[in-house]
MDTraj code that builds the backbone (N, CA, C; nanometers):
import mdtraj as md
import numpy as np

residues = "UNK UNK UNK UNK UNK UNK UNK UNK UNK UNK UNK UNK UNK UNK UNK UNK UNK UNK UNK UNK UNK UNK UNK UNK UNK UNK UNK UNK UNK UNK UNK UNK UNK UNK UNK UNK UNK UNK UNK UNK UNK UNK UNK UNK UNK UNK UNK UNK UNK UNK UNK UNK UNK UNK UNK UNK UNK UNK UNK UNK UNK UNK UNK UNK UNK UNK UNK UNK UNK UNK UNK UNK UNK UNK UNK UNK UNK UNK UNK UNK UNK UNK UNK UNK UNK UNK UNK UNK UNK UNK UNK UNK UNK UNK UNK UNK UNK UNK UNK UNK UNK UNK UNK UNK UNK UNK UNK UNK UNK UNK UNK UNK UNK UNK UNK UNK UNK UNK UNK UNK UNK UNK UNK UNK UNK UNK UNK UNK UNK UNK UNK UNK UNK UNK UNK UNK".split()
xyz = np.array([
    [-2.1639, -0.2351, 3.1327],
    [-2.2030, -0.1468, 3.0246],
    [-2.3133, -0.2151, 2.9435],
    [-2.4044, -0.1387, 2.8945],
    [-2.5162, -0.1847, 2.8135],
    [-2.4642, -0.2583, 2.6890],
    [-2.5203, -0.3760, 2.6556],
    [-2.4741, -0.4505, 2.5374],
    [-2.4857, -0.3701, 2.4065],
    [-2.5891, -0.2877, 2.3949],
    [-2.6042, -0.2054, 2.2749],
    [-2.4918, -0.1021, 2.2660],
    [-2.4525, -0.0458, 2.3805],
    [-2.3424, 0.0513, 2.3829],
    [-2.2104, -0.0156, 2.3450],
    [-2.1889, -0.1371, 2.3941],
    [-2.0673, -0.2109, 2.3578],
    [-2.0656, -0.2383, 2.2079],
    [-2.1815, -0.2788, 2.1557],
    [-2.1895, -0.3060, 2.0122],
    [-2.1638, -0.1781, 1.9316],
    [-2.2150, -0.0638, 1.9808],
    [-2.1931, 0.0660, 1.9148],
    [-2.0433, 0.0984, 1.9098],
    [-1.9727, 0.0719, 2.0202],
    [-1.8276, 0.0961, 2.0228],
    [-1.7548, 0.0042, 1.9242],
    [-1.7928, -0.1229, 1.9220],
    [-1.7324, -0.2157, 1.8267],
    [-1.7617, -0.1723, 1.6828],
    [-1.8858, -0.1315, 1.6583],
    [-1.9257, -0.0841, 1.5258],
    [-1.8384, 0.0328, 1.4823],
    [-1.8140, 0.1254, 1.5729],
    [-1.7316, 0.2421, 1.5397],
    [-1.5843, 0.2061, 1.5206],
    [-1.5354, 0.1084, 1.5943],
    [-1.3984, 0.0617, 1.5735],
    [-1.3829, 0.0036, 1.4332],
    [-1.4747, -0.0862, 1.3969],
    [-1.4718, -0.1448, 1.2624],
    [-1.4913, -0.0357, 1.1577],
    [-1.5832, 0.0566, 1.1850],
    [-1.6065, 0.1669, 1.0926],
    [-1.4822, 0.2525, 1.0722],
    [-1.4056, 0.2728, 1.1785],
    [-1.2808, 0.3485, 1.1670],
    [-1.1827, 0.2806, 1.0733],
    [-1.1724, 0.1492, 1.0860],
    [-1.0878, 0.0739, 0.9931],
    [-1.1421, 0.0853, 0.8507],
    [-1.2747, 0.0765, 0.8390],
    [-1.3384, 0.0886, 0.7076],
    [-1.3166, 0.2248, 0.6446],
    [-1.3127, 0.3283, 0.7266],
    [-1.2848, 0.4632, 0.6750],
    [-1.1461, 0.4664, 0.6124],
    [-1.0490, 0.4068, 0.6806],
    [-0.9131, 0.4023, 0.6253],
    [-0.9101, 0.3259, 0.4923],
    [-0.9818, 0.2143, 0.4870],
    [-0.9889, 0.1363, 0.3635],
    [-1.0531, 0.2201, 0.2524],
    [-1.1641, 0.2844, 0.2851],
    [-1.2365, 0.3627, 0.1853],
    [-1.1544, 0.4808, 0.1348],
    [-1.0936, 0.5559, 0.2254],
    [-1.0150, 0.6726, 0.1842],
    [-0.8914, 0.6327, 0.1040],
    [-0.8252, 0.5240, 0.1446],
    [-0.7081, 0.4775, 0.0704],
    [-0.7479, 0.4326, -0.0702],
    [-0.8568, 0.3600, -0.0788],
    [-0.9049, 0.3139, -0.2086],
    [-0.9455, 0.4330, -0.2958],
    [-1.0160, 0.5289, -0.2379],
    [-1.0584, 0.6481, -0.3117],
    [-0.9376, 0.7259, -0.3630],
    [-0.8395, 0.7476, -0.2772],
    [-0.7196, 0.8213, -0.3177],
    [-0.6456, 0.7470, -0.4289],
    [-0.6339, 0.6158, -0.4172],
    [-0.5668, 0.5362, -0.5197],
    [-0.6405, 0.5471, -0.6527],
    [-0.7720, 0.5346, -0.6492],
    [-0.8499, 0.5364, -0.7730],
    [-0.8499, 0.6743, -0.8392],
    [-0.8620, 0.7810, -0.7588],
    [-0.8682, 0.9165, -0.8154],
    [-0.7293, 0.9688, -0.8490],
    [-0.6433, 0.9749, -0.7491],
    [-0.5100, 1.0346, -0.7698],
    [-0.4139, 0.9401, -0.8400],
    [-0.4221, 0.8129, -0.8097],
    [-0.3295, 0.7171, -0.8685],
    [-0.3692, 0.6707, -1.0075],
    [-0.4994, 0.6428, -1.0267],
    [-0.5439, 0.5861, -1.1544],
    [-0.6220, 0.6845, -1.2409],
    [-0.6525, 0.8023, -1.1871],
    [-0.7208, 0.9039, -1.2662],
    [-0.8690, 0.8797, -1.2894],
    [-0.9306, 0.7946, -1.2110],
    [-1.0734, 0.7690, -1.2233],
    [-1.1506, 0.8889, -1.1704],
    [-1.2668, 0.9176, -1.2267],
    [-1.3501, 1.0262, -1.1785],
    [-1.3940, 1.0020, -1.0346],
    [-1.4224, 1.1106, -0.9610],
    [-1.4509, 1.0955, -0.8184],
    [-1.5797, 1.0182, -0.7893],
    [-1.6805, 1.0235, -0.8757],
    [-1.8048, 0.9505, -0.8481],
    [-1.7898, 0.7998, -0.8692],
    [-1.7370, 0.7516, -0.9833],
    [-1.7166, 0.6064, -0.9930],
    [-1.6156, 0.5555, -0.8903],
    [-1.5142, 0.6366, -0.8616],
    [-1.4157, 0.5974, -0.7604],
    [-1.4810, 0.5873, -0.6233],
    [-1.5723, 0.6791, -0.5938],
    [-1.6448, 0.6743, -0.4660],
    [-1.7251, 0.5453, -0.4551],
    [-1.7979, 0.5102, -0.5604],
    [-1.8781, 0.3874, -0.5577],
    [-1.7898, 0.2647, -0.5334],
    [-1.6783, 0.2555, -0.6020],
    [-1.5878, 0.1414, -0.5835],
    [-1.5234, 0.1405, -0.4452],
    [-1.4838, 0.2571, -0.3968],
    [-1.4224, 0.2658, -0.2638],
    [-1.5220, 0.2290, -0.1550],
    [-1.6461, 0.2755, -0.1691],
    [-1.7494, 0.2427, -0.0698],
    [-1.7763, 0.0927, -0.0713],
    [-1.7879, 0.0330, -0.1886],
    [-1.8124, -0.1109, -0.1968],
    [-1.6991, -0.1892, -0.1317],
    [-1.5772, -0.1465, -0.1514],
    [-1.4628, -0.2121, -0.0876],
    [-1.4754, -0.2034, 0.0644],
    [-1.5101, -0.0859, 0.1153],
    [-1.5266, -0.0681, 0.2602],
    [-1.6465, -0.1477, 0.3126],
    [-1.7541, -0.1543, 0.2360],
    [-1.8723, -0.2308, 0.2776],
    [-1.8355, -0.3781, 0.2951],
    [-1.7636, -0.4347, 0.2004],
    [-1.7227, -0.5751, 0.2120],
    [-1.6266, -0.5954, 0.3293],
    [-1.5318, -0.5049, 0.3447],
    [-1.4394, -0.5094, 0.4585],
    [-1.5171, -0.5073, 0.5900],
    [-1.6085, -0.4115, 0.6015],
    [-1.6835, -0.3961, 0.7261],
    [-1.7729, -0.5161, 0.7538],
    [-1.8339, -0.5733, 0.6505],
    [-1.9187, -0.6905, 0.6715],
    [-1.8391, -0.8029, 0.7362],
    [-1.7213, -0.8295, 0.6828],
    [-1.6389, -0.9381, 0.7377],
    [-1.6087, -0.9136, 0.8855],
    [-1.5692, -0.7906, 0.9201],
    [-1.5373, -0.7596, 1.0604],
    [-1.6617, -0.7597, 1.1488],
    [-1.7731, -0.7096, 1.0980],
    [-1.8966, -0.7118, 1.1785],
    [-1.9423, -0.8555, 1.2021],
    [-1.9294, -0.9373, 1.1021],
    [-1.9673, -1.0786, 1.1118],
    [-1.8832, -1.1495, 1.2181],
    [-1.7550, -1.1192, 1.2233],
    [-1.6623, -1.1897, 1.3114],
    [-1.6361, -1.1203, 1.4447],
    [-1.6734, -0.9930, 1.4580],
    [-1.6383, -0.9170, 1.5779],
    [-1.7603, -0.8459, 1.6386],
    [-1.8212, -0.7566, 1.5653],
    [-1.9264, -0.6719, 1.6219],
    [-2.0501, -0.7520, 1.6607],
    [-2.0968, -0.8368, 1.5716],
    [-2.2180, -0.9157, 1.5962],
    [-2.1876, -1.0650, 1.6022],
    [-2.0689, -1.1026, 1.6481],
    [-2.0320, -1.2445, 1.6495],
    [-2.1237, -1.3269, 1.7395],
    [-2.1842, -1.2638, 1.8391],
    [-2.2765, -1.3359, 1.9264],
    [-2.4044, -1.3771, 1.8536],
    [-2.4317, -1.3148, 1.7402],
    [-2.5527, -1.3470, 1.6638],
    [-2.5233, -1.4299, 1.5394],
    [-2.3969, -1.4456, 1.5037],
    [-2.3658, -1.5114, 1.3777],
    [-2.3100, -1.6519, 1.3937],
    [-2.2279, -1.6757, 1.4929],
    [-2.1678, -1.8075, 1.5110],
    [-2.0603, -1.8346, 1.4074],
    [-1.9922, -1.9490, 1.4227],
    [-1.8853, -1.9825, 1.3273],
    [-1.9427, -2.0212, 1.1912],
    [-1.8648, -1.9976, 1.0872],
    [-1.9056, -2.0377, 0.9531],
    [-1.8668, -2.1836, 0.9357],
    [-1.9662, -2.2697, 0.9306],
    [-1.9445, -2.4123, 0.9096],
    [-2.0379, -2.4578, 0.7989],
    [-2.0140, -2.5771, 0.7501],
    [-2.0994, -2.6320, 0.6447],
    [-2.2456, -2.6238, 0.6885],
    [-2.3308, -2.5752, 0.6039],
    [-2.4712, -2.5597, 0.6378],
    [-2.5049, -2.4195, 0.6844],
    [-2.4051, -2.3445, 0.7316],
    [-2.4290, -2.2076, 0.7768],
    [-2.3831, -2.1057, 0.6732],
    [-2.3214, -2.1539, 0.5673],
    [-2.2754, -2.0643, 0.4616],
    [-2.3939, -1.9878, 0.4046],
    [-2.5078, -2.0551, 0.3929],
    [-2.6294, -1.9897, 0.3442],
    [-2.6675, -1.8737, 0.4358],
    [-2.6563, -1.8918, 0.5662],
    [-2.6880, -1.7855, 0.6624],
    [-2.5986, -1.6633, 0.6410],
    [-2.4703, -1.6874, 0.6176],
    [-2.3762, -1.5777, 0.5923],
    [-2.4136, -1.5065, 0.4627],
    [-2.4466, -1.5837, 0.3599],
    [-2.4847, -1.5244, 0.2312],
    [-2.6099, -1.4383, 0.2455],
    [-2.7064, -1.4845, 0.3233],
    [-2.8284, -1.4061, 0.3460],
    [-2.7950, -1.2769, 0.4201],
    [-2.7089, -1.2852, 0.5225],
    [-2.6689, -1.1637, 0.5942],
    [-2.5918, -1.0682, 0.5033],
    [-2.5059, -1.1232, 0.4168],
    [-2.4321, -1.0383, 0.3226],
    [-2.5290, -0.9661, 0.2288],
    [-2.6298, -1.0344, 0.1803],
    [-2.7302, -0.9697, 0.0948],
    [-2.8066, -0.8620, 0.1720],
    [-2.8443, -0.8935, 0.2964],
    [-2.9134, -0.7919, 0.3786],
    [-2.8205, -0.6746, 0.4076],
    [-2.6925, -0.7023, 0.4314],
    [-2.5953, -0.5964, 0.4580],
    [-2.5849, -0.5032, 0.3373],
    [-2.5821, -0.5611, 0.2178],
    [-2.5776, -0.4779, 0.0973],
    [-2.7089, -0.4023, 0.0767],
    [-2.8207, -0.4653, 0.1075],
    [-2.9505, -0.3979, 0.0924],
    [-2.9651, -0.2834, 0.1921],
    [-2.9115, -0.3004, 0.3122],
    [-2.9202, -0.1957, 0.4150],
    [-2.8005, -0.1027, 0.4112],
    [-2.6895, -0.1486, 0.4635],
    [-2.5692, -0.0659, 0.4730],
    [-2.5119, -0.0279, 0.3375],
    [-2.5084, -0.1225, 0.2466],
    [-2.4533, -0.0937, 0.1144],
    [-2.5325, 0.0141, 0.0426],
    [-2.6653, 0.0015, 0.0469],
    [-2.7495, 0.1015, -0.0198],
    [-2.7341, 0.2384, 0.0448],
    [-2.7401, 0.2426, 0.1776],
    [-2.7229, 0.3702, 0.2480],
    [-2.5867, 0.4300, 0.2150],
    [-2.4824, 0.3473, 0.2219],
    [-2.3462, 0.3967, 0.2011],
    [-2.3224, 0.4417, 0.0578],
    [-2.3575, 0.3586, -0.0372],
    [-2.3289, 0.3934, -0.1760],
    [-2.4146, 0.5111, -0.2222],
    [-2.5462, 0.5020, -0.2006],
    [-2.6338, 0.6108, -0.2458],
    [-2.6065, 0.7400, -0.1688],
    [-2.5889, 0.7279, -0.0371],
    [-2.5605, 0.8462, 0.0446],
    [-2.4283, 0.9108, 0.0069],
    [-2.3252, 0.8285, -0.0111],
    [-2.1942, 0.8818, -0.0499],
    [-2.1988, 0.9473, -0.1867],
    [-2.2631, 0.8831, -0.2830],
    [-2.2685, 0.9409, -0.4177],
    [-2.3446, 1.0732, -0.4187],
    [-2.4594, 1.0774, -0.3513],
    [-2.5381, 1.2009, -0.3493],
    [-2.4633, 1.3135, -0.2785],
    [-2.4054, 1.2822, -0.1634],
    [-2.3346, 1.3861, -0.0889],
    [-2.2042, 1.4270, -0.1566],
    [-2.1353, 1.3335, -0.2180],
    [-2.0125, 1.3686, -0.2911],
    [-2.0460, 1.4586, -0.4098],
    [-2.1550, 1.4289, -0.4783],
    [-2.1961, 1.5139, -0.5908],
    [-2.2226, 1.6560, -0.5426],
    [-2.2896, 1.6673, -0.4279],
    [-2.3189, 1.7984, -0.3713],
    [-2.1900, 1.8671, -0.3241],
    [-2.1126, 1.7981, -0.2425],
    [-1.9949, 1.8603, -0.1813],
    [-1.8827, 1.8874, -0.2813],
    [-1.8525, 1.7892, -0.3644],
    [-1.7417, 1.8049, -0.4593],
    [-1.7893, 1.8746, -0.5868],
    [-1.8990, 1.8232, -0.6433],
    [-1.9460, 1.8744, -0.7715],
    [-2.0043, 2.0136, -0.7662],
    [-2.0780, 2.0444, -0.6597],
    [-2.1456, 2.1736, -0.6500],
    [-2.0700, 2.2723, -0.5615],
    [-2.0272, 2.2268, -0.4439],
    [-1.9622, 2.3172, -0.3480],
    [-1.8101, 2.3194, -0.3618],
    [-1.7550, 2.2347, -0.4453],
    [-1.6113, 2.2299, -0.4761],
    [-1.5221, 2.2022, -0.3546],
    [-1.5727, 2.1178, -0.2644],
    [-1.4920, 2.0696, -0.1520],
    [-1.3975, 1.9630, -0.2080],
    [-1.2764, 1.9554, -0.1574],
    [-1.1821, 1.8523, -0.2022],
    [-1.2396, 1.7137, -0.1709],
    [-1.2105, 1.6158, -0.2573],
    [-1.2804, 1.4878, -0.2495],
    [-1.2553, 1.4078, -0.1223],
    [-1.1352, 1.4092, -0.0642],
    [-1.1121, 1.3315, 0.0579],
    [-1.1828, 1.3919, 0.1796],
    [-1.1721, 1.5227, 0.2061],
    [-1.2501, 1.5784, 0.3179],
    [-1.4012, 1.5616, 0.2974],
    [-1.4460, 1.5762, 0.1736],
    [-1.5883, 1.5576, 0.1448],
    [-1.6305, 1.4148, 0.1773],
    [-1.5460, 1.3184, 0.1466],
    [-1.5794, 1.1799, 0.1722],
    [-1.5868, 1.1501, 0.3217],
    [-1.5044, 1.2155, 0.4004],
    [-1.5117, 1.1989, 0.5462],
    [-1.6476, 1.2474, 0.5975],
    [-1.6954, 1.3575, 0.5456],
    [-1.8277, 1.4091, 0.5841],
    [-1.9364, 1.3097, 0.5453],
    [-1.9303, 1.2548, 0.4246],
    [-2.0342, 1.1617, 0.3806],
    [-2.0372, 1.0355, 0.4665],
    [-1.9201, 0.9892, 0.5072],
    [-1.9126, 0.8706, 0.5930],
    [-1.9798, 0.8987, 0.7274],
    [-1.9516, 1.0134, 0.7857],
    [-2.0104, 1.0486, 0.9152],
    [-2.1625, 1.0567, 0.9062],
    [-2.2128, 1.1144, 0.7996],
    [-2.3577, 1.1283, 0.7830],
    [-2.4251, 0.9920, 0.7728],
    [-2.3630, 0.8994, 0.7017],
    [-2.4230, 0.7674, 0.6794],
    [-2.4067, 0.6723, 0.7986],
    [-2.3197, 0.7033, 0.8912],
    [-2.2841, 0.6121, 0.9993],
    [-2.4019, 0.5708, 1.0877],
    [-2.4803, 0.6652, 1.1337],
    [-2.5918, 0.6317, 1.2230],
    [-2.6946, 0.5429, 1.1547],
    [-2.7263, 0.5726, 1.0316],
    [-2.8206, 0.4889, 0.9576],
    [-2.7656, 0.3483, 0.9391],
    [-2.6362, 0.3382, 0.9169],
    [-2.5754, 0.2066, 0.8981],
    [-2.5782, 0.1231, 1.0257],
    [-2.5559, 0.1855, 1.1398],
    [-2.5631, 0.1096, 1.2652],
    [-2.7048, 0.0574, 1.2866],
    [-2.8032, 0.1425, 1.2662],
    [-2.9432, 0.1010, 1.2829],
    [-2.9774, -0.0132, 1.1871],
    [-2.9365, -0.0018, 1.0620],
    [-2.9644, -0.1074, 0.9644],
    [-2.8982, -0.2390, 1.0063],
    [-2.7761, -0.2317, 1.0567],
    [-2.7070, -0.3534, 1.0995],
    [-2.7717, -0.4153, 1.2216],
    [-2.8007, -0.3340, 1.3199],
    [-2.8552, -0.3841, 1.4472],
    [-2.9935, -0.4463, 1.4299],
    [-3.0814, -0.3835, 1.3547],
    [-3.2203, -0.4267, 1.3501],
    [-3.2622, -0.4919, 1.2188],
    [-3.1738, -0.4991, 1.1191],
    [-3.2090, -0.5611, 0.9925],
    [-3.1102, -0.6722, 0.9549],
    [-2.9830, -0.6416, 0.9494],
    [-2.8836, -0.7378, 0.9004],
    [-2.8555, -0.8473, 1.0028],
    [-2.8194, -0.8088, 1.1242],
    [-2.7780, -0.9039, 1.2262],
    [-2.8853, -0.9241, 1.3333],
    [-3.0094, -0.9062, 1.2961],
    [-3.1182, -0.9227, 1.3936],
    [-3.1217, -1.0656, 1.4475],
    [-3.1777, -1.0764, 1.5645],
    [-3.1874, -1.2089, 1.6284],
    [-3.2935, -1.2917, 1.5605],
])
top = md.Topology()
chain = top.add_chain()
for i, resn in enumerate(residues, 1):
    res = top.add_residue(resn, chain, resSeq=i)
    for name in ("N", "CA", "C"):
        top.add_atom(name, md.element.get_by_symbol(name[0]), res)
traj = md.Trajectory(xyz[None], top)
């Protein structure tokens, strides 16, 4: 199988876990703590972004990252910053804009709306990771 296709499958596996993290966090913040859906979305997305970075670093793109050892911590920090600049920006801005449209304007319930926003942002996030964050 093509290495890019394998990486795409790994990316989607990690993304699936991240979706569970994001939806659970969103539900806890909105239904459990009474936070508004937009600030809750931003916090839930950030939680999923950090979760996904750790798994992508150790699983999806492990062939490009290597073990974290003294002297390589800087490399991880640079990738984390690039991950936030690419995936984080796409995810947070995309989720907030689409949630505002779907929930605020079209009155879709917040959890189904969030699933739609995640799907829309997914392709852009894979491209950002493959060619910007974890580039060779």
